[in-house]
C-alpha positions as CSV (number, residue, x, y, z in Angstrom):
1,M,0.0,0.0,0.0
2,S,1.3,3.5,-0.9
3,S,2.3,5.9,1.8
4,Q,1.2,8.8,-0.4
5,P,-2.1,10.5,0.4
6,Q,-4.9,9.1,-1.7
7,R,-7.0,12.2,-1.6
8,F,-6.7,16.0,-1.4
9,E,-8.9,19.0,-1.7
10,I,-7.8,21.7,-4.2
11,L,-9.0,25.2,-3.6
12,L,-8.9,27.8,-6.4
13,V,-8.4,31.2,-4.8
14,P,-7.6,34.7,-6.1
15,Q,-3.9,35.5,-5.7
16,H,-4.6,38.4,-3.4
17,V,-5.6,35.9,-0.6
18,E,-2.1,34.5,-0.3
19,G,-1.1,33.9,3.3
20,K,-4.6,33.0,4.4
21,E,-5.0,29.6,6.0
22,G,-7.8,27.3,7.4
23,A,-11.4,28.4,7.3
24,E,-10.4,31.9,6.0
25,L,-8.8,30.2,3.0
26,V,-11.8,27.9,2.4
27,E,-14.2,30.9,2.5
28,S,-12.1,32.7,-0.1
29,A,-12.1,29.8,-2.6
30,I,-14.1,30.4,-5.8
31,R,-14.1,26.7,-6.6
32,S,-12.9,23.5,-5.0
33,A,-12.8,19.8,-5.7
34,V,-11.7,16.7,-3.9
35,V,-9.2,14.8,-6.1
36,E,-8.1,11.2,-5.7
37,A,-4.9,9.5,-6.7
38,T,-4.9,7.7,-10.0
39,G,-1.8,5.6,-9.4
40,Q,-0.1,7.3,-12.3
41,Y,2.5,10.0,-12.5
42,G,2.1,13.2,-14.6
43,A,4.6,14.8,-17.0
44,S,6.0,16.7,-14.0
45,G,7.0,13.4,-12.3
46,Y,4.6,13.8,-9.4
47,P,1.5,11.7,-8.7
48,R,-1.6,12.5,-10.7
49,Y,-4.9,13.3,-8.8
50,V,-8.3,13.7,-10.6
51,G,-11.8,14.7,-9.6
52,G,-14.5,17.4,-9.9
53,G,-13.1,18.7,-13.2
54,F,-9.6,19.0,-11.9
55,E,-6.5,17.1,-13.1
56,A,-3.4,17.8,-11.0
57,D,0.1,16.6,-10.4
58,I,0.7,17.2,-6.7
59,D,3.9,16.8,-4.7
60,P,2.4,14.9,-1.7
61,E,5.3,15.9,0.6
62,T,5.0,19.7,0.2
63,R,1.4,19.7,-1.0
64,T,2.4,21.8,-4.0
65,V,0.4,21.7,-7.2
66,E,3.0,21.1,-9.9
67,A,0.6,21.0,-12.8
68,L,-3.1,21.7,-13.1
69,L,-6.0,21.6,-15.6
70,V,-9.4,22.8,-14.7
71,D,-12.2,21.5,-17.0
72,G,-9.4,20.7,-19.5
73,A,-7.9,24.2,-19.5
74,E,-4.9,25.8,-17.8
75,L,-5.6,28.0,-14.7
76,D,-6.6,31.6,-15.4
77,Y,-4.2,34.4,-14.5
78,G,-4.9,35.9,-11.1
79,L,-5.9,32.5,-9.6
80,S,-3.8,30.1,-7.5
81,A,-4.3,26.6,-6.4
82,R,-4.0,25.6,-2.8
83,V,-4.0,22.0,-1.4
84,V,-5.6,21.1,1.9
85,E,-6.6,17.8,3.5
86,A,-9.8,16.5,1.9
87,G,-12.8,17.6,3.9
88,G,-11.1,20.5,5.6
C-alpha cells in the first residue's frame, strides 16, 4: 500500500488571498474539488490526482500543485491553487 495520500482537496483562490489559512482560505475559494490519486504520474514526475473537473500533479510531501488543468484548461491568471486535506 502506498504511503502517499490518496485524496486531497484543491481550492482555487484569487492570488490576493495569499497567506490565508484554514477556514479563511476555504471561505475565499471560488471553486474547490476533492481529487483522488490515479496511481499514475504526470509529466511533472509527481503523482496524478483527478476529480471534480480538476486534473493535477501534486507533490504529496510539500502539498504543492506542480501541474493543473481545470475542466481541461490551464488555470486563469490571477488564480492560484492551494492544497488542503480532503474535507477541511
